[in-house]
Backbone bond lengths (Angstrom), bond angles and torsions (degrees), N, CA, C in turn:
res aa  C-N    CA-C-N  psi(-1)  N-CA   C-N-CA  omega(-1)  CA-C   N-CA-C  phi
1 M - - - 1.444 - - 1.515 108.81 -
2 G 1.285 116.43 130.15 1.463 121.16 -178.75 1.506 111.87 -111.15
3 Q 1.323 114.12 -169.65 1.456 119.34 -178.97 1.514 112.06 -65.73
4 G 1.290 118.36 -24.19 1.452 121.98 -178.23 1.517 113.71 -71.16
5 D 1.335 117.46 -5.52 1.451 120.61 -178.32 1.525 112.81 -71.13
6 G 1.305 118.46 -14.46 1.457 121.55 173.36 1.514 116.08 86.12
7 F 1.319 118.75 8.50 1.457 118.71 175.82 1.528 109.60 -144.68
8 L 1.328 115.29 169.00 1.468 123.28 -175.51 1.526 111.51 56.37
9 K 1.319 114.34 45.65 1.461 119.84 177.29 1.527 108.86 -75.42
10 A 1.307 115.82 124.08 1.463 120.36 -179.02 1.520 110.42 -68.76
11 K 1.317 114.85 141.49 1.466 121.63 174.50 1.518 107.33 -91.40
12 G 1.294 116.27 165.34 1.456 120.03 177.03 1.520 111.10 -68.00
13 S 1.296 115.59 169.28 1.459 121.53 -179.29 1.523 111.56 -65.02
14 Y 1.325 115.76 141.67 1.463 121.03 175.54 1.523 110.42 -59.62
15 R 1.310 117.50 -29.15 1.467 121.05 -178.41 1.531 112.15 -64.28
16 N 1.325 116.80 -21.47 1.463 120.61 178.74 1.521 113.15 -85.98
17 L 1.314 117.34 -9.51 1.468 120.86 179.19 1.526 109.18 -77.20
18 F 1.315 116.52 126.50 1.462 120.25 178.37 1.527 110.82 -60.93
19 C 1.341 117.21 -35.82 1.460 118.97 179.58 1.526 110.62 -64.39
20 Y 1.325 118.23 -34.48 1.469 119.93 175.87 1.531 110.39 -67.77
21 Q 1.318 116.30 -44.42 1.460 120.16 -179.00 1.529 110.65 -60.07
22 K 1.323 116.37 -42.37 1.466 119.91 178.04 1.528 110.58 -68.74
23 A 1.333 117.48 -38.44 1.465 120.59 178.14 1.529 110.61 -63.66
24 E 1.312 116.85 -35.83 1.466 120.12 176.24 1.531 110.15 -64.89
25 A 1.323 116.79 -41.74 1.465 120.41 176.93 1.530 110.41 -63.31
26 I 1.312 117.34 -40.61 1.465 121.72 178.16 1.527 109.65 -60.53
27 Y 1.317 116.87 -45.63 1.461 120.36 178.95 1.528 110.52 -60.23
28 D 1.321 116.41 -49.75 1.469 120.48 -177.65 1.530 111.30 -61.53
29 L 1.329 116.97 -43.38 1.464 119.98 178.81 1.532 111.67 -66.91
30 T 1.317 116.53 -37.67 1.464 119.97 178.95 1.526 110.25 -65.21
31 Y 1.313 116.97 -41.90 1.460 120.55 177.18 1.531 110.24 -58.84
32 R 1.313 115.92 -45.70 1.465 120.09 -179.89 1.535 111.62 -69.01
33 F 1.330 116.21 -39.39 1.464 121.18 179.70 1.528 110.70 -58.71
34 Q 1.308 116.71 -50.01 1.466 119.27 -176.54 1.522 111.28 -65.16
35 R 1.319 117.79 -33.30 1.467 119.91 178.93 1.533 111.71 -69.12
36 R 1.320 116.20 -33.36 1.467 120.08 -177.86 1.522 113.72 -86.98
37 F 1.334 117.11 -37.20 1.457 118.95 -165.68 1.532 116.09 -118.37
38 L 1.303 118.39 -6.55 1.463 119.51 178.12 1.527 108.99 -111.10
39 E 1.324 115.05 145.32 1.460 120.47 -178.58 1.529 110.30 -79.60
40 R 1.320 115.67 141.72 1.465 120.30 176.10 1.519 109.50 -52.31
41 G 1.315 115.34 141.76 1.458 119.98 179.71 1.517 113.84 89.70
42 D 1.315 117.91 -11.49 1.466 122.03 177.96 1.529 108.06 -69.77
43 R 1.324 117.35 121.79 1.474 121.11 -178.87 1.527 112.03 -62.94
44 T 1.312 116.37 -22.22 1.460 119.78 179.28 1.525 111.59 -61.87
45 I 1.309 117.18 -28.88 1.470 120.93 -179.31 1.519 110.40 -55.74
46 D 1.337 116.28 -56.95 1.466 119.74 -178.72 1.522 111.49 -61.40
47 Q 1.322 116.76 -40.53 1.462 120.26 -178.24 1.527 111.35 -64.01
48 M 1.327 116.43 -43.74 1.467 119.57 -178.98 1.523 110.98 -67.04
49 V 1.312 116.66 -46.16 1.463 119.87 -178.55 1.526 110.30 -64.46
50 Q 1.328 117.54 -41.78 1.458 119.96 179.26 1.527 112.39 -68.02
51 A 1.323 117.86 -36.61 1.466 120.02 177.02 1.524 110.26 -65.50
52 A 1.329 116.69 -42.17 1.466 120.53 178.09 1.522 110.42 -64.54
53 R 1.326 116.24 -42.27 1.466 120.70 178.97 1.529 110.41 -63.82
54 S 1.318 116.61 -44.67 1.457 120.92 -179.87 1.529 111.29 -61.61
55 G 1.326 116.42 -39.58 1.466 119.45 177.10 1.513 111.27 -57.88
56 K 1.296 116.06 -45.69 1.471 122.06 -178.83 1.526 111.36 -70.84
57 Q 1.324 116.68 -49.34 1.465 120.88 -174.24 1.529 112.62 -66.47
58 N 1.313 117.68 -33.96 1.459 119.13 -179.48 1.521 112.42 -72.52
59 I 1.314 117.46 -23.57 1.471 119.70 171.60 1.520 108.78 -68.21
60 V 1.326 116.86 -42.84 1.473 121.56 178.09 1.530 109.72 -60.10
61 E 1.331 116.45 -50.14 1.462 120.47 -178.83 1.522 111.96 -64.59
62 G 1.335 116.57 -39.11 1.459 119.90 178.67 1.513 111.77 -62.58
63 R 1.317 116.08 -42.04 1.462 119.89 179.53 1.521 110.60 -65.42
64 A 1.333 116.99 -39.93 1.465 120.64 178.71 1.527 110.73 -65.25
65 A 1.322 117.08 -37.87 1.463 121.36 -179.09 1.524 112.32 -73.83
66 A 1.321 117.18 -18.82 1.466 121.52 -174.45 1.525 113.11 -57.30
67 T 1.296 117.52 -29.94 1.460 120.72 -178.34 1.521 111.56 -66.62
68 T 1.338 117.42 -36.99 1.460 119.60 -174.29 1.520 115.22 -113.28
69 S 1.332 118.54 -17.57 1.460 118.94 -176.69 1.518 111.72 -151.66
70 R 1.315 115.73 104.84 1.467 120.00 175.35 1.527 110.30 -64.30
71 E 1.329 116.62 -35.32 1.459 119.73 179.76 1.528 110.37 -61.02
72 T 1.314 116.83 -47.55 1.462 120.87 179.36 1.521 110.39 -65.46
73 E 1.316 116.78 -40.98 1.467 120.87 178.41 1.531 110.41 -57.34
74 I 1.313 116.55 -49.93 1.463 121.41 -178.49 1.527 110.69 -63.33
75 K 1.325 116.83 -42.85 1.467 120.40 178.65 1.528 110.71 -60.09
76 L 1.319 117.08 -44.56 1.466 120.04 -177.85 1.521 111.96 -68.06
77 Y 1.323 117.69 -37.75 1.466 119.34 175.55 1.533 110.20 -64.06
78 N 1.328 116.36 -36.05 1.468 119.47 176.61 1.526 111.44 -68.95
79 V 1.319 118.08 -34.65 1.467 120.78 174.83 1.527 109.47 -64.58
80 A 1.328 116.59 -40.74 1.470 120.18 176.87 1.523 109.94 -59.73
81 R 1.317 117.26 -45.37 1.472 120.99 178.35 1.516 110.77 -60.47
82 A 1.328 117.26 -46.00 1.460 120.89 -178.38 1.527 110.90 -62.81
83 S 1.306 116.96 -40.46 1.471 120.36 178.47 1.517 111.06 -63.61
84 L 1.318 116.27 -42.77 1.468 119.65 179.56 1.527 111.12 -68.51
85 Q 1.332 117.62 -32.35 1.467 120.18 175.69 1.528 110.61 -66.49
86 E 1.325 116.15 -38.54 1.465 120.23 175.61 1.529 110.30 -61.28
87 L 1.321 116.07 -43.93 1.465 121.14 178.38 1.528 111.16 -63.67
88 L 1.318 116.44 -40.42 1.461 121.54 177.34 1.527 110.70 -55.44
89 I 1.321 116.84 -46.13 1.466 121.35 179.87 1.530 110.43 -63.45
90 D 1.338 116.99 -38.58 1.466 119.52 177.72 1.527 111.34 -61.46
91 Y 1.328 116.82 -43.16 1.470 119.48 177.61 1.533 110.61 -65.09
92 E 1.329 117.21 -43.71 1.465 119.85 178.85 1.525 110.85 -62.51
93 D 1.338 116.91 -40.57 1.464 120.69 177.00 1.525 110.77 -61.75
94 Y 1.318 116.24 -42.15 1.466 120.29 179.32 1.528 109.83 -57.65
95 L 1.315 115.85 -49.08 1.466 119.54 -178.78 1.529 111.29 -63.04
96 R 1.313 116.89 -47.39 1.465 121.25 -176.79 1.530 112.07 -62.74
97 T 1.329 116.83 -45.73 1.461 119.69 -175.44 1.523 113.17 -72.92
98 R 1.307 116.76 -14.13 1.467 120.17 178.82 1.527 112.02 -110.22
99 N 1.326 115.40 12.40 1.468 122.58 -179.92 1.520 112.72 55.80
100 L 1.334 114.62 38.04 1.463 120.93 174.23 1.521 107.62 -100.58
101 Q 1.313 115.82 161.35 1.459 119.96 -172.38 1.524 112.51 -92.92
102 L 1.326 114.92 131.81 1.451 122.66 168.94 1.523 105.96 -86.88
103 W 1.321 116.34 117.81 1.463 119.75 -176.16 1.521 109.69 -74.22
104 Q 1.315 115.15 116.03 1.460 121.21 179.66 1.523 109.05 -117.17
105 N 1.330 115.63 177.14 1.464 119.92 179.80 1.521 110.24 -49.01
106 G 1.320 115.51 132.83 1.452 121.11 -179.35 1.525 113.16 99.44
107 H 1.339 116.76 -18.17 1.468 118.95 177.69 1.534 107.85 -68.02
108 P 1.341 117.33 134.66 1.466 120.29 -174.35 1.534 114.72 -61.69
109 R 1.322 119.33 -21.01 1.460 120.62 -177.72 1.527 113.48 -101.66
110 L 1.323 116.79 -8.20 1.461 119.77 -174.03 1.529 112.95 -63.92
111 E 1.316 118.09 -47.22 1.468 119.67 -177.67 1.530 111.54 -61.72
112 G 1.321 116.36 -38.65 1.463 120.06 178.60 1.518 112.02 -63.60
113 I 1.321 116.26 -42.72 1.466 119.18 -179.59 1.528 110.93 -71.00
114 R 1.317 117.38 -35.38 1.476 119.97 175.41 1.520 110.87 -61.51
115 R 1.321 115.19 -44.41 1.465 120.00 -179.28 1.536 110.10 -64.06
116 T 1.316 116.28 -45.45 1.467 120.15 179.12 1.528 110.59 -59.08
117 C 1.322 116.67 -45.46 1.466 120.29 -179.82 1.526 112.04 -66.42
118 A 1.322 117.06 -34.25 1.464 120.46 179.43 1.531 111.68 -72.36
119 E 1.313 116.81 -30.87 1.470 121.08 -176.01 1.520 113.28 -85.30
120 H 1.322 118.27 -16.45 1.462 120.43 -174.90 1.522 110.80 -127.93
121 N 1.307 114.82 137.73 1.460 121.01 176.93 1.525 111.80 -119.24
122 D 1.305 116.86 -16.55 1.451 121.83 -173.40 1.530 111.38 -76.00
123 S 1.305 116.09 123.65 1.458 121.10 179.71 1.530 111.70 -57.03
124 A 1.318 117.18 -37.26 1.471 120.39 -178.70 1.525 111.03 -59.53
125 Y 1.319 117.33 -35.73 1.468 120.59 177.98 1.529 110.08 -60.81
126 F 1.325 115.87 -48.45 1.460 119.95 -177.75 1.532 111.53 -69.73
127 C 1.318 116.28 -34.17 1.472 119.42 -179.97 1.524 111.54 -67.65
128 Q 1.323 117.13 -28.86 1.466 117.83 176.29 1.531 111.53 -75.84
129 L 1.324 117.49 -22.08 1.465 121.18 174.82 1.530 111.75 -77.76
130 E 1.316 116.35 -31.44 1.469 122.19 -171.52 1.521 114.43 -51.12
131 P 1.341 120.70 -46.96 1.475 118.63 -177.62 1.536 113.47 -64.38
132 K 1.323 116.71 -20.40 1.463 121.19 -178.79 1.529 112.27 -85.96
133 C 1.340 116.62 -8.50 1.466 121.61 -174.99 1.519 111.56 -96.73
134 N 1.334 115.20 142.35 1.464 119.11 168.43 1.532 107.06 -86.03
135 A 1.325 116.92 179.62 1.467 121.33 -175.49 1.529 111.87 -59.55
136 E 1.324 117.45 -43.71 1.463 120.23 -179.39 1.526 110.93 -63.64
137 E 1.312 117.13 -44.45 1.461 120.78 -179.49 1.523 111.48 -64.56
138 L 1.327 116.39 -45.00 1.461 119.98 -177.66 1.527 111.30 -67.19
139 A 1.317 117.25 -41.13 1.470 120.45 177.63 1.529 110.41 -62.38
140 N 1.324 117.82 -43.13 1.465 120.66 179.56 1.519 111.94 -69.23
141 L 1.314 117.33 -32.21 1.466 120.93 174.18 1.530 109.64 -62.98
142 A 1.332 116.65 -48.68 1.461 120.86 179.34 1.532 110.88 -62.65
143 I 1.308 117.28 -42.13 1.469 121.75 179.18 1.529 110.55 -60.07
144 T 1.315 116.34 -43.07 1.471 120.22 179.48 1.524 110.71 -64.17
145 L 1.321 116.61 -43.37 1.473 120.10 177.20 1.527 111.18 -62.12
146 I 1.327 116.82 -39.19 1.465 120.35 179.05 1.530 110.31 -63.11
147 H 1.333 117.14 -45.08 1.469 119.80 178.58 1.524 110.93 -60.32
148 Q 1.322 117.68 -44.79 1.467 120.68 -178.87 1.527 111.32 -66.25
149 T 1.315 116.66 -39.07 1.466 120.72 178.83 1.527 110.56 -66.49
150 D 1.315 116.68 -37.80 1.454 120.97 177.93 1.532 110.91 -60.75
151 V 1.310 116.56 -43.91 1.471 120.19 177.85 1.528 110.08 -61.15
152 M 1.316 116.49 -43.86 1.466 120.29 179.53 1.528 111.71 -63.98
153 L 1.318 116.92 -40.51 1.461 119.91 178.54 1.522 111.57 -65.92
154 R 1.332 117.66 -39.01 1.467 119.57 176.41 1.526 110.50 -60.81
155 K 1.331 116.79 -40.53 1.472 120.04 177.95 1.526 111.32 -66.61
156 L 1.319 116.73 -38.68 1.461 120.92 178.49 1.532 110.48 -64.87
157 I 1.317 116.34 -40.12 1.464 120.98 177.15 1.525 109.97 -64.56
158 D 1.323 117.74 -43.37 1.472 121.21 177.94 1.525 110.63 -61.43
159 Y 1.324 116.73 -40.04 1.472 120.82 177.76 1.533 109.74 -63.16
160 A 1.325 117.03 -44.33 1.463 120.68 -179.92 1.529 110.59 -63.26
161 K 1.319 117.69 -38.77 1.465 121.27 177.29 1.530 110.46 -62.94
162 E 1.323 115.83 -46.87 1.464 120.03 179.76 1.524 111.38 -62.46
163 D 1.320 116.50 -41.22 1.465 121.18 178.61 1.530 109.92 -62.37
164 F 1.318 117.18 -40.36 1.456 120.89 177.86 1.530 110.33 -64.06
165 L 1.338 116.91 -45.54 1.463 119.92 -179.53 1.529 111.47 -63.18
166 K 1.325 116.30 -34.25 1.465 120.71 -179.07 1.533 111.96 -76.77
167 D 1.331 116.99 -46.40 1.464 120.83 -171.93 1.524 114.35 -106.61
168 G 1.336 117.51 -14.62 1.459 120.16 -175.82 1.512 111.11 78.59
169 G 1.320 114.49 -174.77 1.456 120.52 178.16 1.511 111.04 -85.03
170 V 1.318 115.59 178.03 1.459 120.05 -176.13 1.531 111.63 -63.67
171 R 1.334 117.91 -35.50 1.473 119.19 178.72 1.532 110.91 -63.54
172 E 1.326 115.64 -42.84 1.473 119.05 178.27 1.526 110.48 -63.87
173 Q 1.323 116.59 -41.12 1.458 120.60 179.31 1.529 111.08 -64.87
174 M 1.323 116.41 -39.85 1.464 120.39 179.08 1.528 110.77 -65.58
175 T 1.325 116.47 -41.26 1.466 120.17 178.63 1.521 110.47 -62.98
176 R 1.336 116.56 -45.24 1.470 119.82 178.57 1.523 110.79 -60.98
177 A 1.322 117.89 -41.87 1.467 121.89 -179.35 1.531 110.53 -65.53
178 R 1.338 117.17 -42.06 1.447 120.98 179.15 1.526 110.93 -64.19
179 L 1.342 115.90 -44.00 1.468 119.10 178.67 1.517 111.71 -65.40
180 A 1.319 116.85 -38.58 1.465 120.19 178.00 1.534 110.78 -63.43
181 R 1.319 116.44 -40.43 1.482 119.77 179.05 1.513 110.34 -65.66
182 R 1.341 116.00 -42.11 1.468 119.88 178.30 1.517 112.05 -60.83
183 N 1.325 114.49 -37.70 1.465 120.21 -177.70 1.523 112.10 -84.16
184 G 1.320 116.52 2.15 1.464 120.05 176.23 1.514 114.15 80.59
185 N 1.334 118.62 17.54 1.484 121.36 179.70 1.488 111.15 -90.91
């Protein structure tokens, strides 16, 4: 059976997804953030690192599942979103409990950080910025990346839904391919 059979079409690599690239940067920055700004023994360390890891890993798993199950793909992308939302709250809690500022609309540095995050996906770029950032700057950088990644994941989920509505699930695709072969198409 070849590609012409009409089912089990491979998706592109997860590494090419901008949301994965940003999730990788979020993970790397979170790892560095907790090492610099959280005290050893703080339970938040494990929670933040695991939430960041889950955000990244579920994009990988979702992309792998995309070939055989749109339902699983969509569920895993939603798990990635939920994990990143959990991480977002941890960063916001960090800022609030330490009387640091969460940069919101109108903050003089917010537009610049949004633009920087929108223009770069490579984790190495953000990791070279990390040593120059204080806790407030690094937390707001991570928060901005999380918001942008969330938007990308919502779009990816919408694309997966549309693809399912257009092509159906793998069983439907297999049935169509089998019938087409029987009919000599």
